[in-house]
N, C-alpha and C positions, 0 to 999 in steps of 0.2 A: 433062793433064786432071786436074781436082780430084777427090779421092777423098772420097766421102761416108761418113765413119766414124761409126757409131752405137754406143750402149752395148751391152755384151754381153747376150745373151738371158738372162733370169732375174734381171736387176738393175734397179734403179729409181733415177732421179734425185730427190732431195728438193729442190724448188724453194723460193725465198724465200717465196712465197705460202703454203706449207704447213709451213714449219719450226716455226711456233708450235705446231702440233699435236704435233710431236715434243717440243718443250720442255715441253708440258703433262704428257706421260707421264713424261719424265725427271725433272721437278721433283717430281711426286707420288711417284714410285718412290724417289728419293733421300731425300726428307723422311720417308717412311714407314719405309724401312729404317733410317735413322738413329734414329728414335724407338724402334725395337726393339733398338738397340745395335749395329747393323751399320756397318762402315766400308768405304769404297770401295777396290777393288783394281783395278789395270790390268795386264794380262798381254799377251805378244806375240801378234800375229795368226797366226803359224805356230809349230809345235813340231816336235820330232823325231817322225817317223811312229810309232816304237815306242810312244810315249806313248799314242796312240789305239788301237793294236793291243792293248795290255795292258789298257786301261781300258774302252773302248767295247765291245770284243769282236770277234774275227775273224769270227764267224758273223752279225753284224748287217748289215742292209742298208747302214748308214752306212759301214762299213769295206769291204764287198764291192763296193758299187756307187757310193757317193756322195762319197767323199773326193777333194779336189784335192791331189795329191801331186806334188812336183817333185824332181828330182835336182840337187844343187848340188855339183859335183865328185863326191866319194865319199859325200856325206851325203844322206839322204833326209828331206825336210821336207814337212809337210802343213798346209794352211790349216785352222784350227780348225773342226771341224764342230759343236762345242758348247762350252760354257764351263766345265764342271766339271773336266775332266781337267787343263787348263792351270792353272786356279786352284789345285787341290790340289797340282800339281807346284810351283807358286810358293810355296805355304804350307810345303811340305816343304823346298825348297831354301833358303828365306830364314829358316828357323827359327821361323816363327810358331807351330808346334805345340809348341814348347818354352816358350812364354809362357803366360799365364793362360788356362785353358780354361773354357767353350767359346770358340773363336775364331769371330768372325762377320764375314764379308766379303760385299760385294755388288759387282756390276759391270754396266756397260752396254756391250755390245760387238757387233761384227758376226761372223757365222758363215757358213760356206760349205759347201754340199752340192750335188752335181750331180744335181738332180732335174728332173722335167718341170715347167716353170713353169706355174702357174695361180694364181687368186685366193687369196691367203693362203699361197702356197708359192713362194718364190723361191730362186734359187741363192745369192744373197747376202742374208741376212736379219739382223735385229738382235734382241737379247735383253736384257731386264733379268733378272738372275739373282742368286742368292746361295747361299752355302755356310755351314753351321755345323758345326764340327768339335769333338768332345770330349764330347758328351752322347749316351748310349745311351737316355735316358728317352723314353717316348712323349709326355711333356709337351713335349719339344723338337719333335717332329713336329707337335703341335697348334699350337705357337708359330709355326712356319714357315708352316703352312697359314693360320693367322690373319693373318699378315703379308700373304700373297698376297691373301686376301680383302679386307683393308683397302685395298690398292692398287686393286683392282677397284671397291670401293665408292666410294672417293674419286674415281675417274675417272667415276663416275656410270653404270657399266655395269649393265644389268638383264638379266633372263632368262638367267642363267648358273647352271649346276649344278655342284656339287662331287661327284666320284666318288672313292671310296677303295677300296683293296684291300690285301691283304698277300700278298707272293710268298715269304714265309718266309725261312729261313736256308739255307745250303748243305746242312745235314743233312736237314731235312724236305723240301727241294726235290728231293733225290736220289730220294726215294720217289715224289714227284709225277712226276718225269721218267719213271720206270719205268711208271707208270700211263698217261702220255700216249703213250709208245712202244707200249704194248700196244693202246691205243685206235686210234691212227692207222695202225699196221702193218696192220690188217685192210683198210685202203683205200689202201695205199701207192701202188698203181698209178695212182690218180686224182689224187694230189697233184702240184703243180707241181714243176719240177726243183729249185728253190731249197728247197722244203719237204722234198723227199726227202733233201737234205743236212742240213737242220735236224733231221730225225728222228733222225739219228745223233749230231750234235754238240750241239744245244741244242733239244730238242723244244718248250720254251715259246715259241720264236719262231714256231711254227706258228700260235699263237693271234693273232699280230700280222700275219699274211699278208693282203695286199690282194686276193688272188685270190678271186673270188666262189665258185669251186668249193671251195677250201680253207676258206673261211669257212663254207660250208654243211656240209662234212664235220665241222668243229670245233664245230658248234652244240651237240652233246650230249657234248662232251669232258668228262672229269673236271675239277673245279674245285679250285684250290689250297687254298681255305679248309678243305676236308675232309682235308687232309694236313698241316696245321700242327702243329708240335711244341708242347708245353705253353708254352714260353717265348714263341714267336712268337704263339700264340693269346692269351696274356695281354697281350702288347704291343698287339695289335690291339684287344682289348676296352678297355684303358685309353685308347687313342687315341680311340675312340668316346666314351668318358665325358668326356674332356677337351674334345673338340669341342662336346659338349653344354654343358659348362661355359662355353665361349665364346659359346654361343648360335648356333653354326654348323650349319646344316642340311647333311646329306650323304646320298649314296646309295652303297650297296655294289655295286661292279661287279667280280665275280670274274674278268672277262676282261681287266682292265687288267694288262698286264705291262710297259709302257713299252718304248721301242725300243732301250735300251742295256743291256748285260750287267751293269753294275756295281751295279744296284739289289738291295737285300735288304729284307725286311720291308715297311714301308709304301711304297706307291706311290699317287699321286693325280693327278687332272686336274680342271681347271676347263674346262667345255665349254659352248658356246653353239650354238644352232641358227640364229643370225642370219646366218652367213656361209657356209652350205652345208657341203660335206664337210670342209673344214679348220677344224672348229669348236673344236679344242682350243687355248685361248689361254694355258694355263699347265699345265705338267706337271713333276712332281718326285717326290721320295721319299727313302728312306734308302739309304745305300751303306756299310755298316759295314766291309766288307773292302777298299775301294778304296785307302785310304792305305797299308795293309800291302802290298797288291798292287804299289804303286808304289815300294816300298822303305822305307817308314816303319814306325813302331811300329803296334801294333793300336789305332787310334783311331776310334771311331764317328763317322759324319758323315752329313749330309743336306742337301738343298737343292732348288731348283727353277729352271726357266727359263720366262720369260714372253715370248712373241713380240710385238714392238712393232708390226710391220706388221699382225698380226691384231687387236691391240687397236685400232689406228686404224680398221680396217674396221668393227669392231663399234661403235665410238664414232660414226663417221660415219653408220652405218645407224640408230643410235638417237638421233641428234641431241644427243649429249652436249656439254657446254660445254668450250671450249678457252680457254686464255689468249689474249687478243687480241694480234695482232702489233704490234710497236712501230711507231708511225707518226711522221711528221714533225710535231713540235710547233710549229715556226715556220719559215716560209720567207721569206727576204729577197729581194724583187725589186729589182734595182739598175739604175741608169742612170748609166753613167760610171765611170771608174777610182776616183775618190775614194769613191763610194758603195760600190763593190765592196770596197775596203779597209776601210771601216767595217763592212760586213756580215761580212767575215772576222774582224775583231776581236771583234765582238759574238757571233758564232757560237762562237768558242773559249771565251768566258766562259760562255755558256749550256751548252755541252757539259761544262764543268767542274762545272756545277751539276746535271748529269744529264739535260739536255734534248737532244732530237734537233733540230739546227738545220741548215738547208741554204740555199744561195744558188746563183746561176747560175754554171756552169762552162763553158758552151758559147758564150756571147755572143748569147743570144736577145734579141729585142725584149721590151718590157714585156708585151704581150699573150700572147706565147708562154710567158713565165715564169709568168704567172698560170694559164695552161692546165696547165702542168706541175705547179704547186702543187696544183691541183684533182685531177690524176691521182694525186698522192702522198697525197691526203687530208690535207693539212696542216691542223692545227687552227687556226693563226693565220698571217696574212701581214702583212708590213711592206713598204711601198714606200719606197725611199731614192733620192732624186735630189738635184740641186743645191739646190732649195728647202728640202728637209728638213734638209740639212746646214747650210744658212745659218741656219734658224730654230732648229735644235737640237731639233725636235719631229717625231715621226712618228705616223701613225695605225696602231694595232694592230687589224687586222680579224679578228674571229672568223668563221670560214668557214661554220659551220653556219647561223647566223641572220643573218650579215652585220653584226652589231653592231661599232661602231668605238670605240676608246678612245685618246685622245691620251696619248702617253708620251714622256718626255724622253730624248734621246740623250746621257745623261751616265753618270757612274759608278754610278748607282743603277738603270740600265736593267734589269739582270738581276733585282734584287729587285722592281722594279715589275712586270715581266713575270710573275714567279712569283706574285705576289698576284692579278693579273688571271686568269692561267691556272687557278689552283686555284678561284677564285670561279666562273668561267664553267663549268668542267667539272662541279662539284658542283651548280650551278644547273640544268644540263640533265639530269643523270643520277642514277638512283637508286643506292643504296649498292652493289648487286651489280655494276651496269655500271661504276661508278666504279672499283671494285676491279679489274675486268678491264682497264679502260683503263690503270691503272698497273702492269699486269703481274702482278697477284695473282689467285689463284683465287677464284671466287665462294664465298660462305659455304656450308658444307655444311648440307643440310637434315636 
C-alpha cells in the first residue's frame, strides 16, 4: 500500500508560483545591505550545541523548549535557532575580527525552533540578518536601525512602528535584577513554573513571558531605564539623537528585552499590527559581550534578524509590489522532427541572449501546444512546420493582442526577435510595468 508522506508540521513548501515574492525580499535585502558596506556570509545549518547554550542562554525558551538537537556518535549538534551565534563563531574562527573593523556581514538563512505553528510562526523559518562587529558607538546602532528601516521602506511596507529600549550593561542590569526579584517575589506563588525558575536565574525573562497571569503581574514591574548607569544612559540618549538625525521616528518601550540572553544596551523591534499576534517583523540590538563569551577578544557588536515569512504576510496584506515572475518569452509550436530540430537550435540561441524559450517535449498536437503556450503566458509564439521551413519565414505572434510579424528563419532571427520583443513590450506597458517585466523593481516613490 502506498504511503502518503506529507511535509513536517510547521514547515512550508515555496512553490514556483510564489518564488518571485521571495526573490523580491532577497534582492532588496542584499542590495540595501551592500549599499551600507555589508558583505554576505554563509554558515552551516547546524552547530555544536554548546555554542547556543553559551550565547543564547540556558534560561531562554529557545534553549529550554525550542531547539532541535541530535546526537551524532559522541557529539551533540543543534540546528541553528537563530543566525547571530553561528555568524559570530564563523567570524572568530576565520579571523575576520583581525581584519579592518568594523566588520559588516549579512546573511539569508533558515532557522529552526520547535514551536506551536501558527500564522507567522513556523518551525522552519527564514531570516535576513546582519552583524556589525567592532564599533561601540551609538552611531552604529542608528546605522543598523536605519538599514533595517530602509529595507522595509523599499519593500513598500506601511503601518510599521519602531520600538527601542536599553537593557543596560551587566553592571547596571545587576541592580535591576535585584529590583525585579523584590517585585515578583511578593507574588511568586502566582507565577508559572517557568517564571519561578527565571526569578532565580534571569528575572528579566519574566517580562517576556507569554502567560497572561505573568503579564498581568508584571504590568507595574520596575523598568530598566530607571536603573541605567551613566554610560548606558548616555549611549541611549545619543542613539535617540542619531535616529532623529536620520529622520527615523521611534517609540520607547521599556518592556522590550528580546528573547536571547546575549543582548546589552540597545534593543529594538519593528512591529506591525497587520498580521495579528506575531507582529514583530524585525528584532535586534547590541551584544557587546558575546564575542568575548565565545572565546574572542572584547569586541563590541550588534545586529538584527528580519523574518522573511512575516514580511511576506505583511506585503501580501498591504498589496505591496513584487518582482514579476519570469515568464516564457517565446514558445515554438512544432510539427515534425525537422521543425523540432529547428526550434531546439533557435531556443538555444535565444537562451544565450537571455530569453526564456520553450518548445514541445511531449509530442502534443498543434492545438494542444498552443493551449500549453497560453497556460505558460508566453509573450510570443511561433509555429514551425514544413511550409515555414521551406519558405524560411515564420509568423511571430504577440499573444496579448494577436499581432503577427513575419520574421526570417536565418542567422539574424535572434536579433530580429529582440527588436520586435522590445518594441512590443514597451508599446503596451508603462515604465513601471516594463521594469517589472524585465525582473527589476518598480521605481521608488
